[in-house]
C-alpha positions as CSV (number, residue, x, y, z in Angstrom):
1,X,-5.4,93.1,28.3
2,X,-8.4,94.9,25.9
3,X,-9.9,96.2,28.7
4,X,-6.6,97.8,29.8
5,X,-7.1,100.3,27.4
6,X,-10.7,101.2,28.3
7,X,-9.3,101.9,31.4
8,X,-6.8,104.0,30.5
9,X,-8.9,106.3,28.3
10,X,-11.4,106.3,30.9
11,X,-8.6,108.0,32.9
12,X,-7.4,110.2,30.4
13,X,-10.9,111.6,29.8
14,X,-11.4,112.1,33.5
15,X,-7.7,113.7,33.8
16,X,-8.2,116.9,36.5
17,X,-12.5,116.6,36.4
18,X,-14.6,113.7,36.2
19,X,-16.5,113.8,32.6
20,X,-16.8,110.2,31.5
21,X,-18.6,107.1,33.1
22,X,-18.4,104.0,31.9
23,X,-21.6,102.4,30.4
24,X,-23.0,99.7,28.6
25,X,-20.5,96.6,28.0
26,X,-17.3,97.6,29.5
27,X,-19.6,98.3,33.0
28,X,-20.7,94.9,32.9
29,X,-17.3,93.7,32.6
30,X,-16.4,95.8,35.8
31,X,-19.7,94.4,38.0
32,X,-17.8,90.8,36.8
33,X,-20.7,89.4,35.0
34,X,-18.7,89.0,31.7
35,X,-15.0,88.4,30.8
36,X,-14.5,91.3,27.8
37,X,-16.2,93.9,25.6
38,X,-15.6,94.4,22.4
39,X,-15.9,98.3,22.5
40,X,-16.3,100.9,25.1
41,X,-19.4,103.1,25.8
42,X,-19.4,106.3,28.1
43,X,-21.9,108.4,29.6
44,X,-20.4,112.1,29.2
45,X,-21.2,115.4,30.6
46,X,-23.1,117.5,28.0
47,X,-20.7,120.6,28.0
48,X,-18.5,121.7,25.3
49,X,-15.1,121.6,27.4
50,X,-15.6,117.6,27.7
51,X,-16.4,117.1,24.0
52,X,-12.9,119.0,23.6
53,X,-11.4,117.2,26.0
54,X,-12.6,113.5,24.6
55,X,-11.1,114.6,20.8
56,X,-8.4,115.8,22.2
57,X,-7.8,112.7,23.9
58,X,-8.5,110.3,20.8
59,X,-6.8,112.5,18.8
60,X,-3.6,111.3,20.5
61,X,-4.5,107.7,19.3
62,X,-5.0,108.9,15.6
63,X,-8.8,107.8,15.9
64,X,-11.5,108.4,13.2
65,X,-15.1,109.1,13.1
66,X,-17.2,106.1,12.4
67,X,-21.1,106.6,11.2
68,X,-22.8,108.6,13.8
69,X,-23.3,111.9,14.7
70,X,-20.4,114.8,15.6
71,X,-19.5,114.7,19.3
72,X,-20.9,118.2,20.1
73,X,-23.6,119.7,22.1
74,X,-25.9,120.1,19.9
75,X,-26.6,116.7,19.0
76,X,-25.4,115.0,21.7
77,X,-28.3,117.2,24.1
78,X,-31.0,115.5,21.4
79,X,-30.2,111.8,22.3
80,X,-27.8,111.0,19.5
81,X,-24.5,109.0,20.1
82,X,-21.1,109.9,18.5
83,X,-18.9,106.6,17.1
84,X,-15.1,106.7,16.9
85,X,-12.2,103.8,16.0
86,X,-8.6,103.1,16.3
87,X,-5.9,100.2,16.2
88,X,-4.1,99.7,19.3
89,X,-1.6,96.9,19.9
90,X,-3.2,95.4,17.1
91,X,-6.7,95.6,18.2
92,X,-9.8,97.9,16.9
93,X,-10.8,99.9,19.5
94,X,-14.2,101.3,19.3
95,X,-15.7,104.0,21.3
96,X,-19.0,105.5,21.9
97,X,-20.3,108.4,23.9
98,X,-23.6,109.9,24.6
99,X,-24.6,112.4,27.1
100,X,-28.7,111.3,27.6
101,X,-28.3,107.4,27.9
102,X,-31.8,105.6,27.2
103,X,-34.9,105.1,29.7
104,X,-32.1,107.1,32.7
105,X,-34.6,110.3,34.0
106,X,-32.4,113.6,34.0
107,X,-32.8,113.0,38.2
108,X,-31.2,109.6,38.1
109,X,-28.4,111.2,35.5
110,X,-27.7,114.0,37.8
111,X,-27.4,110.5,40.8
112,X,-24.6,109.0,38.1
113,X,-22.7,111.9,38.2
114,X,-23.0,112.4,42.0
115,X,-22.3,109.0,42.7
116,X,-19.2,108.4,40.6
117,X,-17.4,112.0,41.4
118,X,-14.7,110.4,43.8
119,X,-14.5,107.1,41.7
120,X,-11.2,106.5,40.3
121,X,-12.7,104.4,37.4
122,X,-16.2,105.8,37.4
123,X,-19.1,103.1,35.8
124,X,-22.7,103.1,36.3
125,X,-24.2,100.8,39.3
126,X,-26.3,97.7,38.6
127,X,-29.5,99.5,38.6
128,X,-28.4,101.8,36.4
129,X,-27.1,99.7,33.8
130,X,-30.2,97.3,33.8
131,X,-31.9,100.2,32.8
132,X,-29.1,101.0,30.1
133,X,-29.4,97.1,29.1
134,X,-33.4,96.9,28.3
135,X,-32.4,97.3,24.4
136,X,-33.7,95.2,21.3
137,X,-30.8,92.7,21.7
138,X,-32.1,89.6,23.2
139,X,-29.2,88.3,24.9
140,X,-29.2,91.7,27.4
141,X,-32.2,90.2,29.5
142,X,-30.2,87.3,30.6
143,X,-27.8,90.6,31.8
144,X,-30.4,92.2,33.4
145,X,-31.3,89.1,35.3
146,X,-27.9,88.5,36.3
147,X,-27.4,92.2,37.3
148,X,-30.4,91.8,39.6
149,X,-29.0,89.2,41.6
150,X,-26.3,91.4,42.5
151,X,-28.9,94.0,43.8
152,X,-29.1,94.6,47.5
153,X,-32.1,95.9,47.7
154,X,-35.4,93.8,47.7
155,X,-37.6,96.5,45.8
156,X,-34.9,96.4,43.1
157,X,-34.9,92.7,43.0
158,X,-38.7,93.1,42.2
159,X,-38.3,95.6,39.8
160,X,-35.6,94.0,37.8
161,X,-35.3,90.1,38.2
162,X,-36.0,88.1,34.9
163,X,-36.2,85.0,36.9
164,X,-39.7,83.3,37.8
165,X,-38.2,81.5,40.6
166,X,-36.1,84.6,42.5
167,X,-39.0,86.8,41.9
168,X,-41.4,84.5,43.9
169,X,-38.8,83.7,46.4
170,X,-38.3,87.8,47.1
171,X,-42.3,88.3,46.9
172,X,-42.6,85.5,49.7
173,X,-40.1,87.5,51.9
174,X,-41.5,91.3,51.3
175,X,-45.5,90.6,50.4
176,X,-46.6,93.8,50.9
177,X,-43.2,95.5,48.8
178,X,-44.4,93.2,46.0
179,X,-48.1,94.2,46.4
180,X,-46.7,98.0,46.5
181,X,-44.9,97.8,43.2
182,X,-47.5,95.9,41.2
183,X,-48.0,99.5,39.6
184,X,-44.7,100.1,38.7
185,X,-43.9,96.6,37.3
186,X,-47.4,94.6,36.5
187,X,-46.0,91.0,36.2
188,X,-45.9,91.0,39.6
189,X,-49.6,90.4,39.7
190,X,-48.7,86.5,38.2
191,X,-46.4,85.7,40.8
192,X,-49.7,84.3,42.8
193,X,-50.5,82.6,39.9
194,X,-47.8,80.1,39.6
195,X,-44.4,79.9,37.6
196,X,-45.8,79.1,34.3
197,X,-47.9,82.1,34.4
198,X,-44.9,84.2,35.7
199,X,-43.1,83.2,33.3
200,X,-44.8,84.0,30.1
201,X,-45.2,87.6,31.4
202,X,-41.8,87.6,31.7
203,X,-41.9,86.9,28.2
204,X,-44.0,89.3,26.8
205,X,-42.7,91.9,29.5
206,X,-39.0,91.5,27.1
207,X,-41.0,91.5,24.0
208,X,-42.9,94.6,24.9
209,X,-39.4,96.5,26.3
210,X,-37.6,95.5,22.9
211,X,-40.3,96.6,20.6
212,X,-40.7,99.7,23.1
213,X,-36.7,100.2,21.7
214,X,-37.0,99.6,18.4
215,X,-39.5,102.3,18.2
216,X,-36.9,104.7,19.9
217,X,-34.4,103.7,17.6
218,X,-36.4,103.8,14.8
219,X,-37.0,107.7,15.1
220,X,-33.2,107.9,15.1
221,X,-32.8,106.0,11.5
222,X,-35.6,107.8,9.9
223,X,-33.6,111.5,10.9
224,X,-30.2,110.0,10.2
225,X,-31.3,108.9,6.6
226,X,-29.9,111.4,4.4
227,X,-26.9,111.5,6.6
228,X,-26.5,107.8,6.0
229,X,-26.9,108.5,2.4
230,X,-23.8,110.9,2.3
231,X,-21.8,109.3,4.9
232,X,-19.7,107.4,2.4
233,X,-18.9,110.8,0.5
234,X,-18.0,112.1,4.2
235,X,-15.4,109.3,5.0
236,X,-13.7,110.2,1.4
237,X,-13.4,113.7,2.2
238,X,-12.1,113.3,6.1
239,X,-9.8,109.8,5.2
240,X,-6.1,111.3,5.9
241,X,-7.0,114.0,8.0
242,X,-6.2,115.2,11.7
243,X,-9.2,113.8,13.8
244,X,-10.0,117.9,14.7
245,X,-9.8,118.8,10.9
246,X,-12.5,115.7,10.2
247,X,-14.4,117.0,13.5
248,X,-14.9,120.5,11.4
249,X,-15.9,118.8,8.8
250,X,-18.0,116.6,10.1
251,X,-20.0,119.1,12.2
252,X,-19.8,121.6,9.1
253,X,-21.8,119.2,7.1
254,X,-24.3,117.5,9.5
255,X,-25.4,121.2,10.5
256,X,-27.6,121.2,6.6
257,X,-28.2,117.4,6.9
258,X,-28.6,115.8,10.4
259,X,-31.3,117.4,13.1
260,X,-30.4,118.2,16.1
261,X,-32.9,116.3,17.7
262,X,-34.6,113.1,15.8
263,X,-38.4,113.3,15.3
264,X,-41.0,116.2,14.7
265,X,-39.6,118.5,16.6
266,X,-36.0,117.8,14.8
């Protein structure tokens, strides 16, 4: 089963110390909202020991770099992600790593590490996962809606639900709470105007979130344009190399091309 390798990798990444927390698609699977996901995403600690340990594990599987940033603190702290793949019985396994999950504040990131510290298989909770899933993919908003139905706190349900019917039902039970949360989620104002108006507001909110994420990604695409252009050359250079040697080459080449942080400050 494809899921087994991601659980196995997580245990290996966290041997002796928690270094990696499952996120994105595999977390959806672990919350039992999907049967499988085609790749693995992890939030990892932002320190050199973590990067070295993860590379050591991946090297045992003969993993190779895919296009992305080097698995190095300097780029990870700038919000980049690092990507690898390898073959396993006989599947192609893709692994993605980042230290700064989008839309997760420093305080919330700290709470993730505290919350997951004692778990054998750490994976993000439904609220953090809902934030991470505010992507530019339409299908992720259905996932957010299902995650909201797993949330126990009425406040979280009001902040994340994608269903006009569900929002109306929660607001009827907790009218004062719904009023307080309107500043954080303006569409709650539309509950009193009926289902049609609320559904229109949900559609508009989804489009706004999609466009916001597209804008966030655009800064990374612009910053990585030169890196993208030379990547085929780098791939030819690292083919057949051990992962450690390939990593050294990728880091050396990236230092001259890929900014540590996208945008004007990069």
